[in-house]
C-alpha atoms as one frame of an Amber mdcrd trajectory, in Angstrom:
protein
 161.794  87.179 162.494 159.184  89.728 161.571 158.960  92.859 163.724 156.273
  95.498 164.224 158.109  97.824 161.977 157.671  95.162 159.097 153.958  94.970
 159.334 152.701  98.229 160.799 150.486 100.621 158.865 152.178 103.957 158.591
 148.829 105.607 158.168 148.851 107.340 161.508 145.285 108.433 161.520 144.800
 110.021 165.004 142.609 112.518 166.724 143.184 115.249 169.361 141.677 115.651
 172.900 139.734 118.616 171.452 138.133 116.538 168.625 134.368 116.541 169.139
 132.679 113.260 169.731 130.577 113.387 166.660 133.568 114.348 164.430 135.542
 111.593 165.917 132.796 109.072 165.270 132.587 110.240 161.635 136.290 109.994
 161.131 136.466 106.477 162.546 133.677 105.409 160.240 135.312 107.034 157.183
 138.569 105.246 158.013 136.781 101.942 158.852 138.422 101.888 162.212 137.127
 100.734 165.598 139.360 103.203 167.453 142.147 105.713 167.175 145.199 106.948
 169.059 144.869 110.463 170.576 147.906 112.665 170.319 148.863 116.254 171.294
 149.816 118.574 168.513 153.388 117.241 168.530 152.183 113.688 167.732 153.046
 112.455 171.290 150.690 109.606 172.228 148.450 110.721 175.153 145.455 108.457
 174.838 143.164 106.111 172.844 139.508 106.396 171.909 137.215 103.585 170.746
 133.851 103.405 169.113 132.618 101.862 172.378 133.779 104.994 174.271 131.786
 107.161 171.883 128.455 105.268 171.836 126.927 106.513 175.188 127.866 110.193
 174.855 126.700 110.079 171.254 123.337 108.676 172.215 123.047 111.433 174.888
 123.775 114.137 172.338 121.230 112.677 169.894 118.554 112.092 172.527 118.842
 115.511 174.139 119.650 117.247 170.887 122.720 118.969 172.445 126.032 119.600
 170.845 128.614 116.904 171.401 131.473 117.486 173.747 135.142 116.812 172.963
 136.765 113.374 173.578 139.137 114.505 176.371 137.041 113.107 179.147 136.287
 109.860 177.260 139.701 108.745 175.992 141.549 106.125 177.988 144.920 107.540
 179.039 146.455 104.185 180.061 147.222 103.147 176.511 148.771  99.788 175.486
 151.184 100.506 172.677 154.012  98.765 170.704 157.538  99.628 169.738 158.759
  99.068 166.176 161.300  96.491 167.242 158.982  94.169 169.037 158.652  90.615
 167.547 155.306  89.550 165.977 155.132  86.551 168.336 155.276  88.855 171.299
 152.593  91.003 169.772 150.307  87.989 169.126 150.677  86.922 172.815 149.898
  90.493 173.910 146.755  90.474 171.770 145.554  87.123 173.284 145.981  88.533
 176.822 144.385  91.932 176.226 141.360  93.310 174.493 142.473  96.105 172.123
 142.211  95.301 168.387 144.343  98.250 167.465 147.706  99.104 168.955 149.491
 102.446 168.383 153.231 102.104 167.445 155.384 104.511 169.345 159.054 105.481
 168.920 160.555 108.159 171.187 157.145 108.903 172.493 155.717 109.679 169.207
 153.102 107.947 167.225 154.586 106.383 164.043 151.936 103.862 162.998 149.366
 101.317 164.080 149.082  97.492 164.148 145.808  95.666 164.202 144.900  92.092
 164.740 144.475  91.265 161.088 147.971  92.418 160.365 149.345  90.197 163.134
 147.311  87.168 161.899 148.479  87.746 158.306 152.129  87.832 159.553 151.563
  84.668 161.561 150.098  82.927 158.470 153.129  84.024 156.405 155.461  82.591
 159.161 153.541  79.358 159.023 154.157  79.075 155.273 157.866  78.857 156.071
 157.486  76.123 158.693 159.188  72.886 158.026 157.069  69.927 159.339 158.970
  67.891 161.922
């Protein structure tokens, strides 16, 4: 059975609590991501930031023409994450119960990759191809 390790993307794009809101928004756009893990400088997962989290403060910064703050106060600290050994069916179930489109993959507390819905759907489709009709 496929596991998270088999499908995860090892591109561990992440930001830091000190990343400015506008820089974070630019980086998400450049990577075509709807959100990113937040780590400390040792790659320990400490939060998650989404485009949605950034919208309001970005609007404020633009409207009042003031410089954007960092993301430390915006990031959610209660992060849903996966481990490399989890089965894809488990992950698919998790994704139907919860909202995140992107899940950080963590091993020994450290960020080692991410998994998104599309990767899980692709894995499920591959699984379906190997099904034998009853």
